N, C-alpha and C positions, 0 to 999 in steps of 0.2 A: 481401422476401417480405413475405406478406400479414398482417395483421394476423386473429387468432382471439379465440375468449370461452375458449378454455382453455389453458394451458402447462404442461408435463410438466418438474416440477422434481426433482430427484436431491438428497438433503440425504447430507451425511456429516459425520454429529454428530462421529466420531472417537471422543477419551476425553478423560480431565482434564476440565477445565472446557467442551470443544467444546459435548456435549451441553445444558449449559444456557443456552448463550450463543446456542444454534441455535436453542432452544426459543422463546426473545425475539423473535430475528430471523423465525422463521415466524409469529408471534403479530401483528407487525407488519404483515408483507407481506400475511397476510390482512383485517387490518383494512384498509388501503389500498386493497389490489386488489377486493376484494368493494365498497368504496364506489365504484370508480369502473368497475363494471360486468365487471369481469375476474375472472376465476378460474386460480388457480395450483394445481394438482393435485402433491403433494408425495411423492414415496416417497425413504423414508429405507433406507439401506445403510450396515449396520454396519461398523465396522473399527478398527484402529488396536492399541496395545499390547495391552489390556486383551483386546481379541478375541482376537489372537495366542495371547496366553495361556490361552484357551478350546479356539481351533480351532486352532493349529500353522500357521495361513494369516493375511494382512495382510485380508484382508475375502474375503465371499463368490465362488463360480465364478460367472462371467458378470458380475460387476460392470464390469469395464471396458467392455462392449459395452452395459449398461444406461445408463455414463454418457456413452458418446458418443450413445446415441438421444436423451439428454433436451434440451431446449430452455435447461436452464443447470444449473447446480451449485452449490450454497450448502455450503461446506464449514466446519465448526466448528472442528477444534483435533485433531491427532493428534501422541501422544508416543510414545517409547522410553524410556520409566522403568516401571518398575514401580511401580504403584499403591500399595504398600504400602511397599518398600525404597527406593524411587524411584531403585534402579540402574540401568545402562543393561544391560540383560539381552538385548535385542531384537535384539542384531547376532552373528553370526557371526567370532571374532577370527581374523586370518591371510588372510581371503576379500579379493577386491576388493570394493569400498565397494556397488557394484552388485548383487552378491550377498549380502554380509556383511548389509545391512540389510532387517530382516526385518516393521519396523513404521512405518508414516510415509511410505514413499518410494512405494507405488504411488499413493497416495491424492493426493501431491501434487507431487514430482518426475516421478512416472510418467505423470501426468496430464497435466501439462505437455507433455511429451513426445509423448505418445500422439497429445492431441489439438492440437498445436502452437499451445499457448497462448505466444505468442512476447513477449507483453509481459504485464509484471505493473505496473499501473496505481496508485500510491497518492499521492493526494490529501493534502497538508497543508494544512489548513485550522485555523484558530483561530476558534472562536464567540462570543461576548459572552458574558463573564460566568465562563469558565473560568479558574483559575487552577493555576498549577504548581508543581508540590512539587518544590523546591529546599533540598538541604540540610534536611531535614524539617519545611520552612515552606510554606505556600500561599501564593504571592504572586501579582501580577500583574506577570510579567516583561515580555511582548510585549503587542503590541498589536492587536488584531483590526482588520481589514483588511490589516495589514501581513505576512500570514503566511496566504498564498492560492498555494500553487504545487501544482503535480502532477511526481512524479517517474515516467516511463517507464522502466522496467527490464528490459533482456533477459532473457528467460525461459527458454531453452533451451541453452544453451553456457555459455561460459566455464571456472569453474571448478567449474560445476555438471551438468558431464556426467555425473558417477560414477565417471569411468575413473581409474586410477591404476595405478604399476607401481612395483616394490620393487627397489632396485639392491643386489647383494649381491658379498662379496667374495672372493677366489678359493675359502674354504672351506665358502662358501653360505651364510654370515650374513649378515642383510639389516643393511646400513648405510645407506639412504638410502628415503624414498619420494618419489616424483615425481606430481605433479597437473597436467596440462596445462592451460592458459590457450586454449582453443577460440576464437577468434574468426573468423566465417567471413564473406564479404564479402554473401552471401542472407540470412544472420539478422540483420547489422547494418543493412541496409538496411532491412527489413521493420520493426524497433523504431525507427530513425529514422524513418521514412515515416510512421508511426503518430503519434511524438512532433511532427515539424513538421504535420501537418494539425492534431491536436489545437492548437497553438499556433496555426493560422490559425484555427481554428473559438474559439478563446478571444478573437481579438482583434476578432472578430465582435461581442464581447461587451464589448467595452471592455478589456479584458487588454491589455499591453502587444504583444504578438506576438512573442517572444522565447523562442530554446530555447538550452539553456545543456546543452553536453556533459561530463559530469563525468568523467577519463579519470587514469591516470596516466600519461601518454604520454612524457613525458621520461624513465624510465625503462624500463617495461616495454613491448616491443616489440607486444604483440598488443594492447595500447590505442595504440597509436600507429597502427596499421591501423584501428580502429575510429573515431579521431578522421578521417582521411583521407576513410574512407567518409562518414562524418559531414558532412564539410563540402563533398566533391564532389556530392553528394545535394542539400545548401541549395542550392548554385550551380548545380545543374540545374532543380531543380523548384522551388524555394519561396525565390525571391531578395526576396519580399516578408517573410518571417521575420528576423528578426537574429540573426544565429548569436554563440555566445558558449560558450568554452572555459573551465575551470576545474579545476584540477590536485586530485584527489580529497583529497589532506590539507588543503589550505588550503580546501576548500568545507564540509569539515566542519566549520570556525570561521567561514565567513563565515554558512551556513544558520543559525546560532545566533546572532551578531552582527548579521547585517545579514539576514532571510528577505524583505523586501521588494524586495531586488533580483532575486527569481525569479520566472518564469513557467511555465515548462514545462521541465522537467531530464529529460535521458536520459542512461541510463549502463550499461555491461556489467555482467552479472549480480552478483558480486559486491559491485562496488563499489556499485551501486542496492539493495543488500540492505542494505546500511553506511548509507548515506546515508539513506535512507527509513525506518529505524529511528531514526535519528538526529535527522531531523525530527522525530518523533511527540513528541520534547520540547517542541514549542514549539507543538504544538498541545494540551497537555495529558497527552500518555502515551498507552500502547498501549491503552488503556480506548476510546479516540475513532478509532484507527488503524485506518482500513477499506481494503481491497485487490481487485483485479481480477485474474485471468488471462485474457485477450482471444489469440483468436486469428480468422482469416480466418472460422470456422464454429463456432465452441465458447467457452465462456466459462466461469469457475469463481470465485467469490465467496466471499472470506473475510477475518474479521480476521486482523490480521496477527500480534496475540498469543501464538497458538499454545495448546498445551492445558496449560500452568499447571497441572501435576498436584497442586502441592501446595494449591491453592485447593479441589481436587475436593470438589464433593457439601456445601458451604460456603454457597452461594446467595450469596456475596460479591462475585463479580467486576460489572465494570461491564460490559452487554451492547449498548453504544451502539456500539462498534467493528462487531460482528457485524450489529444493526440497519442502520446506516449503511451496511456491504457489501449488505445488501438491496436499498437503496436504488441502488446502483450497477448491481444485476444489474436492476432494474426498468427504470432509463435504458437499459442495454446491449439490453435486449430492446424495449423500445418503439421505439429506432433502427432497429435489427434488424428490424422487423416492420412498420414505419410505424405502428404502435399508439399514438396520444395520450393513452390510458387509464394504459397503463403509464408514461409519462414523467409523466404529473400527480399518479400514485400515488409515482412516486419522489419529487416535488417533496412531496409532502403528507408522508410520511417525516420527509426531512430539516427542515422547517419544525416538525415536532413534535420531535423532537431538539433543534434550535435552541432551542423555546422552553422543552422542560426545563432545558435548560443556563441558559438568560436567566434563569428563575425562581430556581434553587439550590435548591429547596426537597428534591427527592430528586433525592439524589446518592451512588454510594458511595464506600467510601473512600478510590480513587485520586484521587478530586475532592473532598474535604475534608467526605464527606457521613458518614452512617451506615446508608444506606439499603441495602436487600437487592436483588440483583439483577432477581431478579424485582419487586419493587417497581418500580424504573426503568421496566423493559419495560411493566408494566402503566400507567402513567402517560402513556407514550407512546404507549399503543393509546388510552385516552382521550381525549389531545390529537389525536390524528388524527381519531377519530369526532366531536369536539368542533369540529373547524376548520370557517371558513364557505369555501365555494367563490368 
């Protein structure tokens, strides 16, 4: 696709801390893109738990079509908790999950399935200067340079289809509920192909060129099928990429003990969700964990920390995950449209974040500092503006 001077971005701030981190991400994107001669036009669509309380629906009519028409989507965080009582009041008890879920399903799972955002990309990278909170203390546990891999999580099926079935006894009483692990060849091939291509791309930049498949294939038949498809695709199309397989439980230990072993990782949906969150521990926590939902035609980008409603309105949380998600959005748009200006803007945002972290002067509570989230965002924007080309 051809480069343009304007790109249409839908923002889904959501609720909880979503609106405040989205605001900081948008500011950083505007600073970087304007400096590189490209304009992002933002269209905000409200939604989430608080929107449901007021309007009785997840988001406005026509929101699905507006998301589909955008060049990219930037998601803040949506929740299913009452903003005051924090009770889960947005599901209908006794109904299937896909109809019971009233807040957050359409924006997150719904967009992933409707727009076929089949891979969830989560970089696990430790920046210099970042310390980790372990047992209430901030320590330098892992080394920068030894934590630098990417998790590619299948994003449309396995345990996340929304389907479930109740089993009843002779008297009609519910005695069990089952959720199928759906793993299809087509969906597995496309996420594995994306991961293999990413490993090949990283190999050209000096990375090992290794892809690790994380499954529980020694027990779970659906995961055994995922591994079989992964292996066959690699033999057929990617003989230059080293194949590796790890069992889910063992990998959770190894990624904390030896994160330097990994380059690109691919996994079924639920496994990928767990290991990417677990991996965020080695990069400084959820406040630095960015994510992308990518398909052949659409992309949605989000910090993976969710809406964290207990911190709502306090300007306390770390906006860097949202800002780094914006950088991922620029890189994806730049590659998709052959627009080097967007790729430079992406690098400018990441460099600014890295500089702020290395300086260690303006950090939020989760990184051992006392700065407000808005202060961190402002420092990032100043760093973008002050950087030399």
